[in-house]
N, C-alpha and C positions, 0 to 999 in steps of 0.2 A: 712747285710757282717757276711757271715761265716768265724768261729775259723777255729785256726789251727790243733785244733780234728776234726771238722770234715772232712778237706777237709784231714784230714788222714787218717781217716776211708773212704771216699767215691774211696782214693786211694788204701786202703787195697780192700777193691768192685772188686773192676778192676782186680785186680792183683791177686786176687777170680777166678773172673767168667773167665781171659788168661788160668790160671790153673783146670779149671772145682773145681776148693773147693765153693762148693757155690751150696746151694739150701732150701728147698720152706721146713716151716712149718704152722699149723696153730699154734695158742697161743691162747691166753685169756686175758682180761684181768683183775689187782687179783679184785678189785674195781667195775667192776660190769659188771662182767665174760662174754661180749663178744668178740668175733671171730675177728680176725683179723693177719689175712697172714703175714708171718716175712720172711724175706729172711740172711739168718744164712753161713757163714762162717761154714766150717767144717774143723776139724782140727783131722786128726787121736790121737791116744792114747793107750794106751799099753788096756785099758776098753776097746778100740770101738773108735763109734766117736764120738767128743763135738762136738758141733751146736754153737757155737754166735750167735746169734742175733746182727746185724745191721741195717737191716734194714722192716721198716712199709709198709704196702702198702696200699696203699687208699680207703675206698670202699667202699665212696663217691664219687658224681661227681664234681674234683677240678680246674674245670672250673668258677663254681656258690661259690666254696666256699675258698677258695687260694685268693690274687692277691699275684701280682709280686712285687721285691720293683722297686720305682725311679728309671726309663731313663729303665729299663727291655722291648726291646719288644714285645708285644703282639699277642693277636693269632686277631684276629675278630668276634668273633661271629657272629654276624650273616652275615659275608658271609660263615665262614661251617658253614652249618648246619648239616652234620656227622662230628664228630669231634670222629678220631684214639682212640681208646681206651675207650671214655669216658665209668657209669657202671649205 
């Protein structure tokens, strides 16, 4: 179950998209150095634009790697040979 903070961040992200205060940038994980695309909320400041990371984009096939919570509807992968957004 999602936490209140996670729901709040999702709502903030939705508002940022509506206001066009969103950007994407490439970051790297500190430990591995692997690249990861990050969605950021942009905030103007006196010194420029602050990029606040709020979401990581998956760089793997989520249909192969993630399991939805119990009771959630899923896509039948056998019937959908072409998956939108598959990597």
